[in-house]
C-alpha positions in Angstrom: -4.4 245.7 11.5 -0.7 244.5 11.3 0.5 247.6 13.2 -2.1 246.9 15.9 -0.8 243.3 16.3 2.8 244.5 16.4 2.0 246.5 19.5 2.1 243.2 21.4 5.1 240.9 22.0 5.2 237.4 20.8 5.0 236.3 24.4 1.8 238.2 25.0 0.2 236.7 21.9 1.3 233.1 22.8 -0.2 233.7 26.3 -3.4 235.0 24.8 -3.5 231.8 22.7 -3.1 229.8 26.0 -5.9 231.8 27.7 -8.3 231.3 24.7 -7.6 227.6 24.2 -7.5 226.4 27.8 -11.2 227.0 28.6 -12.3 225.1 25.5 -9.9 222.3 26.3 -11.2 222.0 29.9 -14.8 222.1 28.6 -14.1 219.3 26.2 -12.5 217.2 29.0 -15.0 217.9 31.8 -18.2 217.8 29.6 -17.3 215.3 26.9 -20.5 213.4 27.2 -23.0 216.3 27.1 -20.9 218.0 24.3 -21.1 214.7 22.3 -24.9 214.6 22.7 -25.3 218.3 21.8 -22.7 218.5 19.1 -23.1 215.2 17.4 -20.2 213.9 15.4 -17.6 211.4 16.5 -18.6 210.8 20.1 -17.5 211.6 23.7 -14.2 209.8 23.5 -13.1 211.9 20.6 -14.0 215.2 22.3 -12.2 214.0 25.5 -9.0 213.1 23.6 -9.1 216.4 21.7 -9.5 218.3 25.0 -6.5 216.4 26.6 -4.3 217.2 23.5 -5.4 220.8 23.6 -4.6 221.1 27.3 -1.2 219.6 26.8 -0.5 222.0 24.0 -1.6 224.9 26.2 0.8 223.8 28.9 3.6 223.5 26.3 2.8 227.0 24.9 2.8 228.5 28.4 6.2 227.0 29.2 7.6 228.3 25.9 6.2 231.8 26.6 8.0 231.8 29.9 11.3 230.7 28.4 12.6 233.2 25.8 15.1 230.7 24.4 12.5 228.0 23.8 10.1 230.6 22.3 12.8 231.7 19.9 13.8 228.1 19.0 10.3 226.7 18.6 8.5 229.8 17.3 8.1 228.5 13.7 7.1 225.0 15.0 4.3 226.7 17.0 2.9 228.3 13.8 3.1 225.0 11.9 1.3 223.2 14.6 -1.5 225.9 14.7 -2.0 225.7 10.9 -1.9 221.9 11.0 -4.4 221.8 13.8 -6.7 224.0 11.8 -6.4 221.9 8.6 -7.0 218.7 10.5 -10.1 220.2 12.1 -11.3 221.2 8.7 -10.8 217.7 7.4 -12.6 216.2 10.4 -15.4 218.7 10.0 -15.9 217.5 6.5 -15.6 213.9 7.5 -18.2 214.1 10.2 -20.4 216.7 8.4 -23.4 214.3 8.2 -23.6 213.7 11.9 -22.8 217.2 13.2 -25.4 219.4 14.9 -25.2 223.2 15.3 -22.9 223.0 18.3 -20.6 220.6 16.5 -20.2 223.0 13.6 -19.4 225.9 16.0 -16.8 223.8 17.9 -15.1 222.8 14.7 -15.3 226.3 13.3 -13.6 227.7 16.5 -11.0 225.0 16.2 -10.2 226.2 12.6 -10.4 230.0 13.0 -8.7 230.5 16.3 -5.5 228.6 15.5 -5.3 230.3 12.0 -5.7 233.7 13.6 -3.2 232.9 16.3 -0.7 231.7 13.7 -1.1 234.9 11.7 -0.8 237.1 14.8 2.4 235.2 15.9 3.9 235.6 12.4 3.1 239.3 12.3 4.3 240.0 15.9 7.5 238.0 15.1 8.3 239.9 12.0 8.3 243.4 13.5 9.1 245.7 10.5 7.1 248.8 10.8 4.8 249.9 8.0 3.0 253.1 7.4 -0.2 253.3 9.3 -2.4 253.6 6.2 -1.0 250.9 4.0 
């Protein structure tokens, strides 16, 4: 799997992170009320704020992907933020577990798994040493 990920540049992986996260951020912003009703949990304001923060992070990642110096300088910070976001999402999922409905569990799971996967892919793509294909 690592060799497959290494076929892509860090820039491509960061942009794929942007393209995966932006629709969720926009959905959380534009449909905060219906999502709060269907997902349960903390309420519409929470989902709206999370959507705004995600959208700002997507804009920041897109800017970093377009500027090679910024990408190189802040590469490790991006991975730390991805892992921190996932851990915070896990903590909030546990905190609001009693009031979450099925959609809420799915949204929180996506907010845990996608950033962890993206952080791993960024780390692998950034490391670049080639390994045998069957290791």
